[in-house]
C-alpha positions in Angstrom: 4.9 -11.9 -60.3 2.5 -10.6 -62.3 -0.5 -13.1 -63.4 -2.8 -13.2 -65.3 -6.4 -15.3 -65.5 -9.2 -15.9 -67.6 -12.2 -16.8 -67.8 -15.5 -16.7 -69.7 -15.0 -19.4 -71.7 -17.2 -22.1 -73.0 -19.3 -23.7 -75.5 -21.9 -22.2 -77.9 -24.0 -21.8 -81.0 -22.9 -20.4 -84.1 -24.4 -16.4 -83.6 -24.0 -16.5 -80.5 -22.5 -14.0 -77.2 -19.6 -15.2 -75.0 -17.4 -12.8 -72.8 -13.9 -13.3 -71.4 -12.4 -12.0 -69.1 -9.0 -11.1 -67.8 -7.6 -10.5 -64.1 -5.0 -9.2 -63.5 -2.8 -9.2 -60.1 0.6 -9.0 -58.9 1.7 -5.7 -59.0 0.8 -2.4 -58.1 -1.3 -0.9 -60.8 -1.4 -2.3 -64.8 -2.0 1.4 -66.9 -0.3 -0.6 -69.6 -1.7 -1.9 -72.5 -3.1 -5.3 -72.9 -4.9 -7.6 -75.7 -6.6 -10.5 -76.0 -4.9 -13.6 -78.7 -6.4 -16.8 -80.1 -4.9 -20.2 -80.9 -7.0 -22.5 -82.9 -5.6 -26.2 -83.7 -2.4 -26.2 -85.7 -2.4 -22.3 -86.5 0.1 -19.8 -85.1 -1.7 -17.5 -82.1 -3.1 -14.5 -83.4 -4.0 -11.0 -82.4 -7.9 -10.0 -81.5 -7.6 -7.3 -80.0 -5.8 -4.3 -77.8 -6.7 -1.5 -75.4 -4.5 1.4 -74.6 -3.8 2.0 -71.0 -6.6 3.8 -70.0 -9.8 2.3 -72.7 -8.9 5.9 -74.9 -8.3 3.6 -78.1 -8.8 -0.2 -79.4 -8.0 -2.1 -82.3 -9.3 -5.0 -83.7 -8.3 -7.6 -85.6 -10.3 -7.4 -89.1 -11.8 -10.8 -88.7 -13.9 -9.7 -85.0 -14.3 -6.0 -86.1 -18.2 -5.1 -85.4 -18.7 -8.4 -83.6 -15.9 -7.9 -80.4 -15.3 -5.6 -78.5 -12.5 -4.6 -75.3 -12.7 -2.7 -72.5 -10.7 -2.7 -69.1 -11.3 -1.8 -65.9 -8.3 -0.4 -64.1 -9.6 0.1 -60.5 -10.1 -3.8 -60.5 -8.0 -4.6 -63.2 -9.6 -6.4 -66.0 -10.2 -6.5 -69.0 -12.9 -8.0 -70.8 -13.9 -9.5 -74.7 -17.7 -8.8 -75.3 -17.7 -11.5 -78.3 -21.1 -11.3 -80.4 -22.1 -13.0 -83.1 -19.6 -15.8 -83.0 -18.7 -17.8 -85.7 -17.2 -21.4 -86.0 -13.9 -19.8 -87.2 -13.9 -17.9 -83.7 -13.2 -21.9 -82.0 -9.2 -20.5 -80.1 -8.0 -20.7 -77.0 -8.1 -17.3 -76.1 -5.2 -15.2 -74.2 -5.1 -12.6 -72.5 -2.0 -10.3 -72.2 -0.2 -7.3 -71.0 2.9 -5.7 -71.3 5.4 -3.2 -69.6 5.2 0.0 -71.4 3.2 2.0 -68.6 0.7 4.8 -69.9 1.8 3.8 -73.2 -0.9 5.8 -75.3 -0.5 3.0 -78.5 -1.9 0.3 -79.5 0.2 -3.3 -80.2 -0.9 -6.0 -82.3 2.3 -7.8 -82.4 2.3 -10.2 -79.6 6.1 -9.8 -79.2 5.8 -6.7 -77.2 3.6 -8.7 -75.0 5.7 -9.3 -71.8 3.0 -11.3 -69.7 0.3 -13.9 -70.7 -2.8 -15.9 -69.2 -3.2 -19.7 -69.7 -5.7 -19.8 -71.6 -9.5 -20.3 -72.0 -11.5 -22.3 -74.7 -14.1 -20.7 -76.9 -15.8 -23.5 -79.1 -18.1 -22.6 -81.2 -20.6 -25.2 -82.4 -22.3 -24.8 -86.7 
């Protein structure tokens, strides 16, 4: 059973930074594309960032480009999201997700490509 556990959320003032982490367990390796999504109250879940299995390629939603950075450590089965210059509109529950597509060199912004999801961590940005 694959498990993804997010951490690092919290309350921060606008302009501040947070670093989210996601720890994966339940299978021998996670050499799969991974991503971060978020869902604000009353809104649909939306794509934030994704990274290929080896970290060689990344992609971001236009709304976070230049402010957020996704990275991964396959030795530790973790993926992180460094969030800088946070805005009130970044307030949401942030979810980590992984696909079942081993060694895929493609990037996936479509949530339907992701097979496993974490429980989410709340990020609140006060203005």
